[in-house]
Structures are given as C-alpha cells and as structure tokens.
DOFI-273839 format. One record per residue (C-alpha): residue number from 0; residue in one letter; x, y, z. Coordinates in steps of 0.05 Angstrom, whole numbers, plus 5000, padded with zeros to 4 digits. Example, Ala and Ser with C-alpha at 12.3 -4.5 7.8 and 13.67 -1.06 7.14 Angstrom:
# residues 2
<rec><num>0</num><residuo>A</residuo><xx>5246</xx><yy>4910</yy><zz>5156</zz></rec>
<rec><num>1</num><residuo>S</residuo><xx>5273</xx><yy>4979</yy><zz>5143</zz></rec>
//
This chain:
# residues 87
<rec><num>0</num><residuo>M</residuo><xx>0244</xx><yy>4857</yy><zz>6860</zz></rec>
<rec><num>1</num><residuo>A</residuo><xx>0224</xx><yy>4787</yy><zz>6889</zz></rec>
<rec><num>2</num><residuo>N</residuo><xx>0268</xx><yy>4754</yy><zz>6940</zz></rec>
<rec><num>3</num><residuo>K</residuo><xx>0318</xx><yy>4714</yy><zz>6904</zz></rec>
<rec><num>4</num><residuo>P</residuo><xx>0337</xx><yy>4650</yy><zz>6943</zz></rec>
<rec><num>5</num><residuo>L</residuo><xx>0409</xx><yy>4639</yy><zz>6970</zz></rec>
<rec><num>6</num><residuo>E</residuo><xx>0453</xx><yy>4601</yy><zz>6924</zz></rec>
<rec><num>7</num><residuo>Y</residuo><xx>0529</xx><yy>4570</yy><zz>6924</zz></rec>
<rec><num>8</num><residuo>K</residuo><xx>0560</xx><yy>4560</yy><zz>6857</zz></rec>
<rec><num>9</num><residuo>G</residuo><xx>0486</xx><yy>4558</yy><zz>6814</zz></rec>
<rec><num>10</num><residuo>H</residuo><xx>0452</xx><yy>4513</yy><zz>6868</zz></rec>
<rec><num>11</num><residuo>P</residuo><xx>0401</xx><yy>4534</yy><zz>6921</zz></rec>
<rec><num>12</num><residuo>L</residuo><xx>0415</xx><yy>4534</yy><zz>6993</zz></rec>
<rec><num>13</num><residuo>Q</residuo><xx>0360</xx><yy>4521</yy><zz>7047</zz></rec>
<rec><num>14</num><residuo>R</residuo><xx>0363</xx><yy>4523</yy><zz>7120</zz></rec>
<rec><num>15</num><residuo>A</residuo><xx>0327</xx><yy>4488</yy><zz>7169</zz></rec>
<rec><num>16</num><residuo>G</residuo><xx>0354</xx><yy>4498</yy><zz>7243</zz></rec>
<rec><num>17</num><residuo>N</residuo><xx>0421</xx><yy>4467</yy><zz>7244</zz></rec>
<rec><num>18</num><residuo>I</residuo><xx>0416</xx><yy>4429</yy><zz>7174</zz></rec>
<rec><num>19</num><residuo>V</residuo><xx>0432</xx><yy>4466</yy><zz>7109</zz></rec>
<rec><num>20</num><residuo>Y</residuo><xx>0408</xx><yy>4431</yy><zz>7044</zz></rec>
<rec><num>21</num><residuo>Y</residuo><xx>0448</xx><yy>4442</yy><zz>6982</zz></rec>
<rec><num>22</num><residuo>G</residuo><xx>0414</xx><yy>4431</yy><zz>6914</zz></rec>
<rec><num>23</num><residuo>S</residuo><xx>0352</xx><yy>4422</yy><zz>6883</zz></rec>
<rec><num>24</num><residuo>M</residuo><xx>0297</xx><yy>4373</yy><zz>6908</zz></rec>
<rec><num>25</num><residuo>A</residuo><xx>0286</xx><yy>4365</yy><zz>6826</zz></rec>
<rec><num>26</num><residuo>D</residuo><xx>0355</xx><yy>4339</yy><zz>6819</zz></rec>
<rec><num>27</num><residuo>K</residuo><xx>0382</xx><yy>4266</yy><zz>6824</zz></rec>
<rec><num>28</num><residuo>Y</residuo><xx>0420</xx><yy>4287</yy><zz>6894</zz></rec>
<rec><num>29</num><residuo>I</residuo><xx>0426</xx><yy>4339</yy><zz>6949</zz></rec>
<rec><num>30</num><residuo>I</residuo><xx>0476</xx><yy>4348</yy><zz>6993</zz></rec>
<rec><num>31</num><residuo>M</residuo><xx>0456</xx><yy>4357</yy><zz>7074</zz></rec>
<rec><num>32</num><residuo>L</residuo><xx>0500</xx><yy>4387</yy><zz>7113</zz></rec>
<rec><num>33</num><residuo>Q</residuo><xx>0482</xx><yy>4385</yy><zz>7193</zz></rec>
<rec><num>34</num><residuo>I</residuo><xx>0522</xx><yy>4427</yy><zz>7243</zz></rec>
<rec><num>35</num><residuo>M</residuo><xx>0539</xx><yy>4375</yy><zz>7296</zz></rec>
<rec><num>36</num><residuo>D</residuo><xx>0581</xx><yy>4431</yy><zz>7340</zz></rec>
<rec><num>37</num><residuo>T</residuo><xx>0597</xx><yy>4503</yy><zz>7346</zz></rec>
<rec><num>38</num><residuo>K</residuo><xx>0642</xx><yy>4549</yy><zz>7384</zz></rec>
<rec><num>39</num><residuo>K</residuo><xx>0631</xx><yy>4623</yy><zz>7402</zz></rec>
<rec><num>40</num><residuo>V</residuo><xx>0677</xx><yy>4668</yy><zz>7363</zz></rec>
<rec><num>41</num><residuo>K</residuo><xx>0664</xx><yy>4741</yy><zz>7387</zz></rec>
<rec><num>42</num><residuo>D</residuo><xx>0586</xx><yy>4741</yy><zz>7377</zz></rec>
<rec><num>43</num><residuo>L</residuo><xx>0581</xx><yy>4690</yy><zz>7326</zz></rec>
<rec><num>44</num><residuo>D</residuo><xx>0570</xx><yy>4613</yy><zz>7333</zz></rec>
<rec><num>45</num><residuo>V</residuo><xx>0623</xx><yy>4582</yy><zz>7290</zz></rec>
<rec><num>46</num><residuo>A</residuo><xx>0612</xx><yy>4511</yy><zz>7259</zz></rec>
<rec><num>47</num><residuo>T</residuo><xx>0671</xx><yy>4463</yy><zz>7289</zz></rec>
<rec><num>48</num><residuo>K</residuo><xx>0644</xx><yy>4398</yy><zz>7269</zz></rec>
<rec><num>49</num><residuo>V</residuo><xx>0595</xx><yy>4392</yy><zz>7206</zz></rec>
<rec><num>50</num><residuo>S</residuo><xx>0562</xx><yy>4317</yy><zz>7180</zz></rec>
<rec><num>51</num><residuo>V</residuo><xx>0558</xx><yy>4323</yy><zz>7107</zz></rec>
<rec><num>52</num><residuo>Q</residuo><xx>0514</xx><yy>4269</yy><zz>7065</zz></rec>
<rec><num>53</num><residuo>L</residuo><xx>0502</xx><yy>4262</yy><zz>7001</zz></rec>
<rec><num>54</num><residuo>Q</residuo><xx>0433</xx><yy>4237</yy><zz>6994</zz></rec>
<rec><num>55</num><residuo>L</residuo><xx>0383</xx><yy>4211</yy><zz>6932</zz></rec>
<rec><num>56</num><residuo>T</residuo><xx>0323</xx><yy>4257</yy><zz>6927</zz></rec>
<rec><num>57</num><residuo>D</residuo><xx>0276</xx><yy>4197</yy><zz>6906</zz></rec>
<rec><num>58</num><residuo>P</residuo><xx>0212</xx><yy>4197</yy><zz>6954</zz></rec>
<rec><num>59</num><residuo>S</residuo><xx>0205</xx><yy>4124</yy><zz>6942</zz></rec>
<rec><num>60</num><residuo>I</residuo><xx>0263</xx><yy>4105</yy><zz>6981</zz></rec>
<rec><num>61</num><residuo>K</residuo><xx>0267</xx><yy>4100</yy><zz>7060</zz></rec>
<rec><num>62</num><residuo>S</residuo><xx>0310</xx><yy>4159</yy><zz>7081</zz></rec>
<rec><num>63</num><residuo>R</residuo><xx>0360</xx><yy>4118</yy><zz>7115</zz></rec>
<rec><num>64</num><residuo>D</residuo><xx>0363</xx><yy>4085</yy><zz>7047</zz></rec>
<rec><num>65</num><residuo>R</residuo><xx>0373</xx><yy>4155</yy><zz>7008</zz></rec>
<rec><num>66</num><residuo>I</residuo><xx>0452</xx><yy>4161</yy><zz>7036</zz></rec>
<rec><num>67</num><residuo>V</residuo><xx>0503</xx><yy>4154</yy><zz>6981</zz></rec>
<rec><num>68</num><residuo>K</residuo><xx>0561</xx><yy>4180</yy><zz>7016</zz></rec>
<rec><num>69</num><residuo>K</residuo><xx>0579</xx><yy>4208</yy><zz>7082</zz></rec>
<rec><num>70</num><residuo>T</residuo><xx>0634</xx><yy>4244</yy><zz>7116</zz></rec>
<rec><num>71</num><residuo>E</residuo><xx>0651</xx><yy>4297</yy><zz>7175</zz></rec>
<rec><num>72</num><residuo>K</residuo><xx>0686</xx><yy>4364</yy><zz>7164</zz></rec>
<rec><num>73</num><residuo>D</residuo><xx>0718</xx><yy>4415</yy><zz>7211</zz></rec>
<rec><num>74</num><residuo>S</residuo><xx>0685</xx><yy>4477</yy><zz>7191</zz></rec>
<rec><num>75</num><residuo>L</residuo><xx>0619</xx><yy>4496</yy><zz>7147</zz></rec>
<rec><num>76</num><residuo>Y</residuo><xx>0674</xx><yy>4520</yy><zz>7093</zz></rec>
<rec><num>77</num><residuo>L</residuo><xx>0700</xx><yy>4460</yy><zz>7081</zz></rec>
<rec><num>78</num><residuo>A</residuo><xx>0637</xx><yy>4423</yy><zz>7083</zz></rec>
<rec><num>79</num><residuo>I</residuo><xx>0606</xx><yy>4467</yy><zz>7032</zz></rec>
<rec><num>80</num><residuo>S</residuo><xx>0670</xx><yy>4483</yy><zz>6984</zz></rec>
<rec><num>81</num><residuo>S</residuo><xx>0687</xx><yy>4410</yy><zz>6982</zz></rec>
<rec><num>82</num><residuo>P</residuo><xx>0635</xx><yy>4371</yy><zz>7010</zz></rec>
<rec><num>83</num><residuo>L</residuo><xx>0656</xx><yy>4292</yy><zz>6999</zz></rec>
<rec><num>84</num><residuo>S</residuo><xx>0728</xx><yy>4294</yy><zz>6985</zz></rec>
<rec><num>85</num><residuo>A</residuo><xx>0776</xx><yy>4268</yy><zz>7035</zz></rec>
<rec><num>86</num><residuo>A</residuo><xx>0784</xx><yy>4311</yy><zz>7103</zz></rec>
//
C-alpha cells in the first residue's frame, strides 16, 4: 500500500520545517501556516504563535503580492480549524 499524503478535511497538508501548507497548488488559493513561537510541554514543542496567510497559487504573481489575507493565532489547532476568522 502506497503512503497516502496527510490530509485535513479533504485537503493536503505539507510541512517544510516550521511552515505547513494547507491545500493544493492546483487550487486558486493555499493557506500557509508559519510557526513563529513554541513552548515545551513535557517532551513536545507546542506552537504558541502561528502566522496564517491565505495566498494565491499563481506563479506569475510576485510572492509578496500573492498574500490575500493574513492573521496570527495562539495555537496550531486554532490556526488550522479556523484559519482566517477573527482571533
């Protein structure tokens, strides 16, 4: 059985270091979650500050101009469960 990519609510999740991409580059938008700060809980690093950006996937647009919306959340759970709602 082939490895199935990690998904959340039917959309793919890709991690690169402290950045998690939610969505597919085939879609018009993706959400970028960047873990800005963490704290230790037992042996785990838990995110305490997450930057959330809704970005266009169009490669012809400069990367800084792709950002449609952005916010910050106090946990990875809040960032992924309600990424662009009010804090």
